[in-house]
N, C-alpha and C positions, 0 to 999 in steps of 0.2 A: 596947737597940738598939745595934748595932755601927756602926763607922765606915762599913762597906760599905753600910749601909742609909741613909746620909745622902745628900743631893743638894747639888751645888754651885750657889751663887747669888752674885750681886754686888750691892752697894749703892753707888750713885754720888751724889755731890753736887759741884757746881761753883759757883765764883764767877768773875768775869771774870779774876782774877789767880791763882786756885788751884783745883785739883780733887783729889778723893780718890776712889778706888774700892777698896772693901773686899771681899775674897773670903771667903765663909763656907760652911761645910758645915752644913746644917740638916736636921732631920727632915722626912720627907714630911708634908704637911699644914700646914706653917708658913705663916702669912699674911704679906702684904707689910708690914704695920705691925709685926708681931713681929720680922721680920728687920731692919727699920730701927732699932727700939729696941735690938736686940742688936748693931748695927754699931759702936757706940762713936764715931760720927762727931762727936758733940758735943765730943769732946776736941780735934779738929782745927779746929772752927768754933764757938768760944764764942758762945752766944746762939742757936744753931740749935735750933728747936723740932721735935724729932723726933716728938713726940706729935701735933702738929697740922698739920704740913706736908702739902701735896698730894703724891701719889705717882703714878708711872707705871712701865710696863715697856716698854722700847725705844720711848720717845716717845709712848706711848698712856696716857692717864689711866686709873687703876684705882681701885677701892674698897680701903679698908684691909683688908677681909676676904678679898681675893683670895688663893687658895692658890697658892703658887709651884710652878713646874716646874723641873726641872734645867736650869741654864744661864740662867735669867732674870736680868736686870739691873734691879733696882729703882732708879728715879731719884727723888731728892727734889727737888721743884720749889720755887724761890724765889717769893716774892710779887712780882707785877708792880709796877714803880714808876710805870708809865704805861699807860693803856688803849690797846692797839694801834689800836683803831678811831679814837680821838680823835687819836692821832699822825698816822695816815694822812689824816684829815679836815683837820688843821691844815696838813700838807704840801701837800695839794691846793689849799687856799685860798691858801697862799703862792705856789705855782706860778701859779695863776690871776691873782693880783695882779701878779706879775712880767710875765706875758704882756700884761696890760692896760697896764702902764707902757710897754712897748716899742711898743705900737700907736699 
């Protein structure tokens, strides 16, 4: 397979203070997990679990086996540190308590 037969894709990972986007040329038929493992991002983020992290393409969750298209950006998602539903519920309860105090 020649370079002309390869497709361009990106792999992205971000922390609040740092992000990396790696551009790769891969063979057609390459899966999302394969490109993540080939990205080398673990060198920039020690402890990053490339084999087990959840993945997405342009903000939409995908399966590891999704075959990539030219121009796709595979995103490696971090584990949530708080359940968004619980955070909203707590904020609503705090706001309700403040309103009750003012009454």
